[in-house]
OpenMM code with the backbone's topology and positions (N, CA, C; nanometers):
from openmm import Vec3, app, unit

residues = "MET ILE ALA LEU VAL LYS ILE GLU GLY THR LEU ASP GLU ILE ARG GLU LEU MET GLY ASP VAL LYS ARG THR GLY ARG ALA VAL LYS SER THR THR LYS LYS VAL ALA LYS ALA ALA LYS LYS THR THR ARG LYS LEU SER SER TRP GLN ARG TYR ILE ARG ASN LYS SER ASN HIS ILE LYS PHE LYS ARG GLY ASP LYS LYS GLY ARG LEU ASP LEU LYS ALA MET SER ARG ALA PHE LYS ARG SER LYS LYS".split()
positions = [
    Vec3(-1.8549, -3.1229, 1.8079),
    Vec3(-1.7543, -3.2193, 1.7688),
    Vec3(-1.7677, -3.2464, 1.6188),
    Vec3(-1.6541, -3.2528, 1.5509),
    Vec3(-1.6526, -3.2748, 1.4068),
    Vec3(-1.6330, -3.4238, 1.3798),
    Vec3(-1.7216, -3.4797, 1.2984),
    Vec3(-1.7098, -3.6207, 1.2616),
    Vec3(-1.6204, -3.6320, 1.1395),
    Vec3(-1.5156, -3.7142, 1.1473),
    Vec3(-1.4245, -3.7345, 1.0360),
    Vec3(-1.4685, -3.8546, 0.9532),
    Vec3(-1.4544, -3.8422, 0.8232),
    Vec3(-1.4936, -3.9486, 0.7319),
    Vec3(-1.3709, -3.9920, 0.6543),
    Vec3(-1.3505, -4.1232, 0.6431),
    Vec3(-1.2362, -4.1756, 0.5688),
    Vec3(-1.2758, -4.1901, 0.4221),
    Vec3(-1.1930, -4.1330, 0.3351),
    Vec3(-1.2199, -4.1396, 0.1913),
    Vec3(-1.1096, -4.2212, 0.1259),
    Vec3(-1.1499, -4.3203, 0.0493),
    Vec3(-1.0518, -4.4035, -0.0223),
    Vec3(-1.0806, -4.3982, -0.1708),
    Vec3(-0.9740, -4.4065, -0.2489),
    Vec3(-0.9889, -4.4079, -0.3935),
    Vec3(-0.8639, -4.3516, -0.4590),
    Vec3(-0.8671, -4.3485, -0.5884),
    Vec3(-0.7527, -4.2931, -0.6607),
    Vec3(-0.7570, -4.1411, -0.6513),
    Vec3(-0.6460, -4.0797, -0.6867),
    Vec3(-0.6356, -3.9345, -0.6799),
    Vec3(-0.7394, -3.8669, -0.7691),
    Vec3(-0.7600, -3.9216, -0.8871),
    Vec3(-0.8591, -3.8648, -0.9792),
    Vec3(-0.9996, -3.8732, -0.9216),
    Vec3(-1.0312, -3.9863, -0.8571),
    Vec3(-1.1644, -4.0029, -0.7974),
    Vec3(-1.1847, -3.9048, -0.6830),
    Vec3(-1.0812, -3.8848, -0.6008),
    Vec3(-1.0919, -3.7915, -0.4878),
    Vec3(-1.1076, -3.6478, -0.5385),
    Vec3(-1.0313, -3.6141, -0.6429),
    Vec3(-1.0441, -3.4800, -0.7009),
    Vec3(-1.1852, -3.4573, -0.7552),
    Vec3(-1.2411, -3.5607, -0.8150),
    Vec3(-1.3765, -3.5502, -0.8693),
    Vec3(-1.4774, -3.5261, -0.7578),
    Vec3(-1.4571, -3.5923, -0.6439),
    Vec3(-1.5466, -3.5762, -0.5301),
    Vec3(-1.5308, -3.4395, -0.4617),
    Vec3(-1.4055, -3.4014, -0.4367),
    Vec3(-1.3781, -3.2833, -0.3554),
    Vec3(-1.3601, -3.1552, -0.4374),
    Vec3(-1.3289, -3.1670, -0.5648),
    Vec3(-1.2969, -3.0490, -0.6447),
    Vec3(-1.1472, -3.0226, -0.6360),
    Vec3(-1.0936, -2.9517, -0.7313),
    Vec3(-0.9501, -2.9249, -0.7348),
    Vec3(-0.9172, -2.8144, -0.6346),
    Vec3(-0.8403, -2.8475, -0.5324),
    Vec3(-0.8093, -2.7538, -0.4242),
    Vec3(-0.7211, -2.6394, -0.4736),
    Vec3(-0.6225, -2.6682, -0.5590),
    Vec3(-0.5333, -2.5639, -0.6091),
    Vec3(-0.6115, -2.4574, -0.6854),
    Vec3(-0.7039, -2.5017, -0.7688),
    Vec3(-0.7828, -2.4082, -0.8482),
    Vec3(-0.8673, -2.3197, -0.7563),
    Vec3(-0.9212, -2.3772, -0.6506),
    Vec3(-1.0031, -2.2998, -0.5568),
    Vec3(-0.9185, -2.1958, -0.4856),
    Vec3(-0.7971, -2.2350, -0.4452),
    Vec3(-0.7066, -2.1419, -0.3789),
    Vec3(-0.6731, -2.0237, -0.4670),
    Vec3(-0.6462, -2.0502, -0.5944),
    Vec3(-0.6161, -1.9426, -0.6891),
    Vec3(-0.7355, -1.8500, -0.7066),
    Vec3(-0.8543, -1.9079, -0.7137),
    Vec3(-0.9752, -1.8276, -0.7319),
    Vec3(-0.9959, -1.7340, -0.6122),
    Vec3(-0.9698, -1.7865, -0.4926),
    Vec3(-0.9852, -1.7047, -0.3717),
    Vec3(-0.8854, -1.5892, -0.3735),
    Vec3(-0.7598, -1.6178, -0.4100),
    Vec3(-0.6578, -1.5130, -0.4147),
    Vec3(-0.6934, -1.4047, -0.5153),
    Vec3(-0.7389, -1.4460, -0.6337),
    Vec3(-0.7710, -1.3470, -0.7371),
    Vec3(-0.8899, -1.2606, -0.6955),
    Vec3(-0.9899, -1.3207, -0.6323),
    Vec3(-1.1057, -1.2408, -0.5903),
    Vec3(-1.0684, -1.1438, -0.4784),
    Vec3(-0.9798, -1.1857, -0.3865),
    Vec3(-0.9392, -1.0935, -0.2797),
    Vec3(-0.8616, -0.9754, -0.3374),
    Vec3(-0.7788, -1.0001, -0.4392),
    Vec3(-0.7058, -0.8900, -0.5033),
    Vec3(-0.8012, -0.7929, -0.5712),
    Vec3(-0.9035, -0.8476, -0.6382),
    Vec3(-1.0014, -0.7624, -0.7060),
    Vec3(-1.0778, -0.6760, -0.6057),
    Vec3(-1.1173, -0.7381, -0.4935),
    Vec3(-1.1914, -0.6654, -0.3905),
    Vec3(-1.1043, -0.5566, -0.3299),
    Vec3(-0.9765, -0.5872, -0.3042),
    Vec3(-0.8854, -0.4888, -0.2469),
    Vec3(-0.8666, -0.3705, -0.3414),
    Vec3(-0.8587, -0.3976, -0.4713),
    Vec3(-0.8445, -0.2895, -0.5684),
    Vec3(-0.9682, -0.2013, -0.5689),
    Vec3(-1.0859, -0.2639, -0.5640),
    Vec3(-1.2108, -0.1887, -0.5686),
    Vec3(-1.2304, -0.1066, -0.4415),
    Vec3(-1.1838, -0.1593, -0.3290),
    Vec3(-1.2035, -0.0921, -0.2010),
    Vec3(-1.0931, 0.0078, -0.1695),
    Vec3(-0.9988, 0.0276, -0.2615),
    Vec3(-0.8871, 0.1197, -0.2387),
    Vec3(-0.9400, 0.2609, -0.2161),
    Vec3(-0.8794, 0.3281, -0.1207),
    Vec3(-0.9208, 0.4627, -0.0851),
    Vec3(-0.8935, 0.5592, -0.2009),
    Vec3(-0.9869, 0.6500, -0.2242),
    Vec3(-0.9653, 0.7478, -0.3295),
    Vec3(-0.8652, 0.8516, -0.2803),
    Vec3(-0.7714, 0.8890, -0.3659),
    Vec3(-0.6692, 0.9844, -0.3256),
    Vec3(-0.7169, 1.1259, -0.3527),
    Vec3(-0.6862, 1.2149, -0.2596),
    Vec3(-0.7245, 1.3543, -0.2776),
    Vec3(-0.6063, 1.4324, -0.3325),
    Vec3(-0.6324, 1.5493, -0.3841),
    Vec3(-0.5282, 1.6342, -0.4401),
    Vec3(-0.4443, 1.6903, -0.3259),
    Vec3(-0.3113, 1.6885, -0.3426),
    Vec3(-0.2224, 1.7422, -0.2397),
    Vec3(-0.2341, 1.8944, -0.2349),
    Vec3(-0.2141, 1.9494, -0.1155),
    Vec3(-0.2158, 2.0953, -0.1011),
    Vec3(-0.0902, 2.1531, -0.1650),
    Vec3(-0.0907, 2.2834, -0.1871),
    Vec3(0.0247, 2.3468, -0.2517),
    Vec3(0.1498, 2.3344, -0.1647),
    Vec3(0.1349, 2.3382, -0.0314),
    Vec3(0.2488, 2.3214, 0.0592),
    Vec3(0.3054, 2.1801, 0.0475),
    Vec3(0.2187, 2.0802, 0.0418),
    Vec3(0.2650, 1.9416, 0.0301),
    Vec3(0.3379, 1.9197, -0.1025),
    Vec3(0.2890, 1.9833, -0.2092),
    Vec3(0.3569, 1.9724, -0.3382),
    Vec3(0.4919, 2.0436, -0.3345),
    Vec3(0.4983, 2.1571, -0.2629),
    Vec3(0.6230, 2.2321, -0.2484),
    Vec3(0.7264, 2.1489, -0.1717),
    Vec3(0.6828, 2.0878, -0.0621),
    Vec3(0.7724, 2.0060, 0.0217),
    Vec3(0.8223, 1.8842, -0.0556),
    Vec3(0.7382, 1.8239, -0.1370),
    Vec3(0.7741, 1.7021, -0.2097),
    Vec3(0.8879, 1.7265, -0.3091),
    Vec3(0.8977, 1.8502, -0.3596),
    Vec3(1.0004, 1.8847, -0.4574),
    Vec3(1.1363, 1.8982, -0.3881),
    Vec3(1.2295, 1.8128, -0.4254),
    Vec3(1.3610, 1.8056, -0.3606),
    Vec3(1.4399, 1.9362, -0.3730),
    Vec3(1.4230, 2.0099, -0.4821),
    Vec3(1.4994, 2.1334, -0.5023),
    Vec3(1.4584, 2.2435, -0.4050),
    Vec3(1.3422, 2.2312, -0.3419),
    Vec3(1.2960, 2.3314, -0.2456),
    Vec3(1.3445, 2.3031, -0.1033),
    Vec3(1.4114, 2.1910, -0.0812),
    Vec3(1.4556, 2.1551, 0.0529),
    Vec3(1.5659, 2.2483, 0.1003),
    Vec3(1.5467, 2.3041, 0.2208),
    Vec3(1.6491, 2.3845, 0.2870),
    Vec3(1.6858, 2.3096, 0.4139),
    Vec3(1.8146, 2.2796, 0.4306),
    Vec3(1.8571, 2.1979, 0.5446),
    Vec3(1.9479, 2.2777, 0.6377),
    Vec3(1.9477, 2.2374, 0.7661),
    Vec3(2.0403, 2.2957, 0.8621),
    Vec3(2.1812, 2.2541, 0.8236),
    Vec3(2.2756, 2.3484, 0.8296),
    Vec3(2.4127, 2.3190, 0.7869),
    Vec3(2.5052, 2.2848, 0.9031),
    Vec3(2.4703, 2.3272, 1.0241),
    Vec3(2.5551, 2.2962, 1.1401),
    Vec3(2.4685, 2.2825, 1.2649),
    Vec3(2.5301, 2.2403, 1.3727),
    Vec3(2.4584, 2.2233, 1.4985),
    Vec3(2.3988, 2.0840, 1.5104),
    Vec3(2.3195, 2.0654, 1.6165),
    Vec3(2.2627, 1.9328, 1.6433),
    Vec3(2.1534, 1.8939, 1.5446),
    Vec3(2.1003, 1.9904, 1.4717),
    Vec3(1.9957, 1.9606, 1.3713),
    Vec3(2.0530, 1.9466, 1.2308),
    Vec3(2.1851, 1.9389, 1.2191),
    Vec3(2.2518, 1.9332, 1.0884),
    Vec3(2.1951, 1.8198, 1.0029),
    Vec3(2.1589, 1.8541, 0.8791),
    Vec3(2.1059, 1.7550, 0.7860),
    Vec3(1.9546, 1.7470, 0.7837),
    Vec3(1.8888, 1.7960, 0.8884),
    Vec3(1.7423, 1.7936, 0.8923),
    Vec3(1.6857, 1.9104, 0.8119),
    Vec3(1.5589, 1.8984, 0.7729),
    Vec3(1.4936, 2.0063, 0.6987),
    Vec3(1.4677, 2.1250, 0.7904),
    Vec3(1.4957, 2.2447, 0.7407),
    Vec3(1.4667, 2.3681, 0.8138),
    Vec3(1.3280, 2.4141, 0.7678),
    Vec3(1.2255, 2.3659, 0.8359),
    Vec3(1.0874, 2.3933, 0.7941),
    Vec3(1.0508, 2.5407, 0.8085),
    Vec3(1.1119, 2.6076, 0.9067),
    Vec3(1.0842, 2.7499, 0.9268),
    Vec3(1.1302, 2.8305, 0.8048),
    Vec3(1.2524, 2.8036, 0.7600),
    Vec3(1.3058, 2.8731, 0.6423),
    Vec3(1.2294, 2.8333, 0.5163),
    Vec3(1.1924, 2.7056, 0.5066),
    Vec3(1.1156, 2.6584, 0.3911),
    Vec3(0.9791, 2.7262, 0.3863),
    Vec3(0.9176, 2.7446, 0.5030),
    Vec3(0.7870, 2.8088, 0.5097),
    Vec3(0.7960, 2.9529, 0.4617),
    Vec3(0.9020, 3.0227, 0.5065),
    Vec3(0.9213, 3.1617, 0.4626),
    Vec3(0.9406, 3.1688, 0.3103),
    Vec3(1.0232, 3.0791, 0.2575),
    Vec3(1.0490, 3.0775, 0.1129),
    Vec3(0.9217, 3.0443, 0.0352),
    Vec3(0.8416, 2.9542, 0.0893),
    Vec3(0.7158, 2.9141, 0.0244),
    Vec3(0.6191, 3.0324, 0.0186),
    Vec3(0.6068, 3.1033, 0.1314),
    Vec3(0.5146, 3.2175, 0.1366),
    Vec3(0.5583, 3.3294, 0.0433),
    Vec3(0.6904, 3.3504, 0.0316),
    Vec3(0.7425, 3.4540, -0.0584),
    Vec3(0.7239, 3.4154, -0.2049),
    Vec3(0.7337, 3.2863, -0.2344),
    Vec3(0.7195, 3.2414, -0.3726),
    Vec3(0.5759, 3.2509, -0.4226),
    Vec3(0.4809, 3.2539, -0.3314),
    Vec3(0.3393, 3.2593, -0.3686),
    Vec3(0.3000, 3.3985, -0.4216),
    Vec3(0.3745, 3.5026, -0.3824),
    Vec3(0.3383, 3.6401, -0.4200),
    Vec3(0.3624, 3.6685, -0.5649),
] * unit.nanometer
topology = app.Topology()
chain = topology.addChain("A")
for resn in residues:
    res = topology.addResidue(resn, chain)
    for name in ("N", "CA", "C"):
        topology.addAtom(name, app.Element.getBySymbol(name[0]), res)
């Protein structure tokens, strides 16, 4: 069970006793951001296929049928393998 204590006084006196809550909140936020930045996962180099796919000019899409508009990965794979030679 938590015992509650009644505190009376002016705002300045209460701040002096308890500390500035806003400042503490800001400090917590800034430290969490710093920790998140430090703990960020290191990125690895993309494979040549991933770099090829990322380039919009290499996209080959289905022109008709139920897959219309989707990427034709089979054709892209063939083009990628031929471009490597």
